[in-house]
C-alpha positions in Angstrom: 1.8 -22.0 45.7 -0.6 -21.6 42.7 0.9 -24.5 40.8 -1.5 -27.2 42.2 -4.6 -25.0 41.5 -3.4 -24.2 37.9 -2.5 -27.8 37.2 -5.8 -29.1 38.5 -8.2 -26.5 37.1 -6.3 -25.2 34.0 -8.2 -21.9 34.4 -6.8 -19.5 31.9 -8.4 -16.4 33.5 -6.7 -17.3 36.8 -3.4 -17.9 35.0 -3.6 -14.4 33.4 -4.6 -12.8 36.7 -1.7 -14.4 38.6 0.7 -13.4 35.8 -0.4 -9.8 35.9 -0.1 -9.7 39.7 3.3 -11.4 39.7 4.5 -9.0 37.1 3.2 -5.9 39.0 4.6 -7.1 42.3 8.0 -7.9 40.8 8.2 -4.5 39.1 7.3 -2.8 42.4 9.9 -4.9 44.2 12.5 -3.8 41.6 11.4 -0.2 42.0 11.8 -0.5 45.8 15.3 -2.0 45.2 16.2 1.0 43.1 14.8 3.5 45.5 16.3 2.0 48.6 19.4 0.3 47.0 21.9 2.8 48.4 20.5 2.4 51.9 20.4 -1.4 51.6 24.0 -1.6 50.6 25.0 0.8 53.3 23.1 -1.1 56.0 24.5 -4.5 54.9 28.0 -3.5 53.9 28.8 -0.1 55.2 30.3 2.9 53.5 33.0 0.9 51.9 30.5 -1.1 49.8 28.6 1.9 48.3 30.2 1.2 44.9 28.2 -2.1 44.8 25.0 -0.1 44.5 25.2 0.1 40.7 25.6 -3.7 40.7 22.5 -4.1 42.8 20.5 -1.9 40.4 21.8 -4.0 37.5 21.3 -7.4 39.2 17.9 -6.2 40.4 16.6 -6.4 36.8 16.4 -10.1 37.4 13.6 -9.7 39.9 10.9 -9.2 37.2 12.6 -11.4 34.6 13.0 -14.5 36.9 9.4 -14.0 38.1 8.2 -14.2 34.6 10.4 -17.1 33.4 9.7 -19.2 36.5 5.9 -18.7 36.4 5.5 -19.2 32.6 7.8 -22.2 32.6 7.4 -24.6 35.5 4.0 -23.3 36.5 2.1 -22.6 33.3 3.7 -24.5 30.5 4.1 -27.7 32.6 0.6 -27.4 34.0 -0.9 -27.2 30.5 1.1 -30.3 29.4 3.7 -28.4 27.3 6.7 -29.9 29.2 8.5 -30.3 25.9 8.5 -26.5 25.3 9.6 -26.0 28.9 12.5 -28.4 28.6 13.6 -27.0 25.2 13.6 -23.5 26.8 15.9 -24.8 29.5 18.3 -26.3 27.0 18.3 -23.3 24.7 18.9 -20.8 27.5 21.7 -23.0 29.0 23.4 -23.2 25.6 23.0 -19.5 25.1 24.5 -18.7 28.5 27.4 -21.1 28.0 28.2 -19.6 24.6 28.1 -16.1 26.1 30.5 -17.2 28.9 32.8 -18.9 26.4 32.9 -15.7 24.3 33.7 -13.6 27.4 36.4 -16.1 28.3 38.0 -16.1 24.8 37.9 -12.3 24.6 39.3 -12.0 28.2 36.2 -9.9 29.2 35.0 -11.8 32.2 33.9 -9.2 34.7 31.2 -9.1 37.3 29.2 -6.6 35.1 29.6 -8.8 32.0 28.5 -11.8 33.9 25.4 -10.0 35.1 24.6 -8.8 31.6 25.0 -12.5 30.4 22.5 -13.6 33.1 20.1 -10.8 32.3 20.3 -11.5 28.5 19.7 -15.2 29.1 16.7 -14.6 31.3 15.3 -12.1 28.9 15.5 -14.5 26.0 14.0 -17.2 28.2 11.1 -15.0 29.1 10.5 -14.1 25.5 10.6 -17.8 24.4 8.2 -18.9 27.2 5.9 -15.9 26.7 5.7 -16.5 23.0 4.6 -20.1 23.5 2.1 -19.2 26.2 0.6 -16.6 23.8 0.7 -19.1 20.9 -1.2 -21.7 23.0 -3.6 -18.9 24.2 -2.7 -19.5 27.9 -1.6 -15.9 28.6 
């Protein structure tokens, strides 16, 4: 919902403030997920699903990561006319993910945990890439 304002005003102070708020809120949401994860799994899946709690904790790491990558990419880089960096980040992250999946396939190691690690690794590198360029262009 902040994209139109950022695209129109290109206010770096506002961009940084929203980034910090998003990061804080996503970390709080992840913390809540960790604290209440067992209860959430029990409520949604019953006692039989309790083993899925560890997967929820692991997959929950994507909450702050995707918050960062989405905001820095389609909101910030695109708003400041760095569409090329945004597009390149999408291509690189897709290639990285596909290579990881191919490696898992070739080594017969495709498991739900390894797939989650692949997604987390891809999002982490994507966040680093986008953060680096936002810092380089003095947006963040």
